[in-house]
N, C-alpha and C positions, 0 to 999 in steps of 0.2 A: 295548680301544677303539682302541689304536694299530694292532693287527693288522687291525681293521675298515677303517681308513683305507688301510692298505697293500693290502688285498685289493681295494679300489675304485680303486686308482691307475690313471689313464687310459692310462698307458704299459705297463701289465701286458699280457703276450701274451694275445690273444683267440683264439677258435676259428679264424678265418681264417689267423692266423699259424701256429698249430699245424698246421693242414691243409697250408699251403704248405711248412712245414718238415719235416713228417713223412710226408705221404701222397703217394705217387707214383701215376701213372695215375688221378688223381682224376676221377670223373664225378659231378657234382652231380645230385641228384634233387629235383624241386620238386613241391609240391602234395600235398594229402591225398586227392584223388579224391572229395571230398565237397563242399567249399566253395571252397577257394582255396589260395594259398601264403602262408607266413608267413616273413618275412625275419628274424625274431628267433631262429628255430631252423633251422639249416642242416644238411644232411647229404648223403651220397652213398656211392659205392663207390670203393674204392682199395686200395692196398697200403702197409703199414707195414713197412719193411725186408724186403720180399719176402712178407709174410703178407697175404693178401687179407682185407679187413675191410669192414664197414659202419661208417662213422664219422658222428657227428652231434654237435651242440653248440649252445649259446647264443652268439650274436654280438652284442656291445654296440655296436660301431662305435668309430672313433677320433677323429672330429671331429663338429662339429654336424650336417653333412649325413648322414654315415653313421649317427650315433646316432639321428637321426630315422627314417632308412630302416629300421633294425633295431629300432626301438622300444625302445632302451636294453636290449636283451636280454630283454625281457619278452614271452614268447610268448603267443599267443592259442590258442583251441581247435584251429584248423587246424594249428598248429605241433605240438601233441601228437598229433593224428591223423596227421600226417606221420611223427612218430617211431614210431607203431605200424606204419605202412606200411613203414618202413625195417626195423624188427625182423622183420616178416613176411618181407621179402625176404632178410634174413640167415639166417633159419631155413630157408627154401626152398633157399637156395644153400649151406647148411652152412658159413657163414663167421662168425667172431666179430663182436661189436658192441663198439665203443669210443665212449664218450660223454664230452663235455667240459661241465662244469657251470659257468656263470658268469652268474647272474641274481639280481636283487633279489627276484624272485618272478614268478608268472604275472600277466599283465596283468589288472587288476581293472575294466576299463571296462565300460560298459553292453552294448556290442555283444558282447564276449567272454562275458558272463554269459548273454545271450540265445541265444548259439550253443552253450551247454553247457560252459562252462569246467571246472566241477567234474567232470562226467562224462568229459570228454576226458582230464583228468589221471588220474582213477581207472582208466580203461581202459589208459592208458599204463603205469601202475604194475603193473597186472595182467598186461599183456603182457610186461613185463620180468621179472616173477617166474616166468612160465611158459616163458620162452625156453629152447629146447633146444640152444643153442650158447653158447660162452663169452661172458661179458659183463664188460667192464672199464670203470669210470668214473673220470675224473680231475676232482676239484673244483679248478679252476684259479683261481678268484676268489671271488665270492660264491656261496654255496649257499643260496638263500632259499626256504623254505617248500615247498609242493607243486610249485611251478614247478621246483624242483631235483630233488625225489624222483622226479618223473615220468620222468626219464631216468637215474636213479641206483640203480635196484633191481638192482645188479650183484653178480656173484660176488666181485669184488675192487674195493674203493673206495680209490683213491689220492688223497691230499689234499696240496696244496702247503703248505709249512711256514707261510706267512703268509696262508692262505686262511681263510674262515669258512664255517660250515655250521650252519643253525639253522631252527627252525620258523617264525620271523618275524624281520624286521629288528629291531635294537636300538631304533630309533626307534619302530617299530610297537608293540613290547612296552611301552616306556615310556608311550606314549600310552594303551594299554589299562589297564595296571596303576596308573599314577600320574596319568593324564590330563595328562602333561607330557612332550613329546618331548625336552626339555632333559635329562631323566634317562637318556638313551640310554647314557651311559657306565656307569651303574650296572647297567642292563639287560644290557649286553654282558658284564659281569663275571659276573653271576648266571646267565646262560643257558648258560655253558660252550660257547662257539661256536668255540673255537680247535681246530686240528688236534691239539694236545697233549692237550686235554681229551677230545676225541672218540675218540682212540686209546685212552686209558685206559678210556673207557666202552664200548669195543668196537663203536662205530658205524662207524668207518672201519678199514681194514686196514693201511695203510702211510702214513707221512709222507714226502713227497718234499722233500728239502732244497733250499732256494733259494739263489741267489748272495747274497753279503753285501749287505744293504740291501734285498733283495727281487727278485722276478723281473723287474721293470721295469728294473733296473740292467744286466742282461745277458740279454735275451730269447733270443738264439741259444743260449746255454749252457743256459737253462732248458728250451727246446724239446728240445734234445738229451738232457738228463737225463730228461725226461718220456718221450721215445721209448724209452729204455733200460728204464725201469720198466714201460712197457706191454708190451714184448716179453717181459720176465721173467715177468710175470703170465700172459700168453697161453701161454707154454711150460708153466707149471704146470697151467693149466686145460685145455690141450690133451690132457693125459693122462687126463682124466675123461670118462666117457660121458655121454650126454644126461640119463639119469635121475639120475645123481650130481650133475650141474650144477644141475638143478632143485631137488633136495633140499637141497644145500648153500646155495643162495640163499634158499630159503624158510626154512630153519632159522635162517639168519643174521638175517633181518629179524624173524621171530617171537620170537626170543630177546632182541631189543633191550629193555632196561629191566628184564628179569627177574632180573638179578643185581646190581642196584644196592643199595648199602648206605648 
């Protein structure tokens, strides 16, 4: 439960900070070419330490104005359709994809449902699994539900030490199981949402150590560390051909849960 609070800290580095600190020659791309643009999920083209990449991620915002603009990082269907568009561009250009996950979940509003939220998430997951270029995901804050998985079907999943990743928020789980959101602390413990739990369960690949006290205590140091881990993963994946990348990624996700005891 304490890690849940740390993962939601407002001063924790968000996508825009990672982008500014790691990505050079960044060119943002907007819109899904079907309905509109979504400010909760941003992305574009750039370079990370000389390596050309397509980068995307959830943006929560830092203050009231930017949080409202970015809808607190909760993407709508057009956001996930933009993610599919970005992955298509990456494959056509033969460059890796790097994604940053930090969302409580996909936006559950009426408009989002009317525009096909579930279908958009499913297609984004499917596109990630079929991608014929290296794909690295960083879970930098909250990894909530399908809103997170939609851009996290990667070859390598890196997770910050005090981030969380789960099928639903602890509050949502408590409301469903016990009809009492006050039991969120019990739900957080039972759901195994920490990086340490998920590494043991083989759902993530690597835990990225945070500065003492959390990423918000030293954002610049955290961004630099994440950059180094991304480069290491891309070097390993760069040695694999397209068929091997697809097979490794599909096997990874199809095997989740099959070895639990």
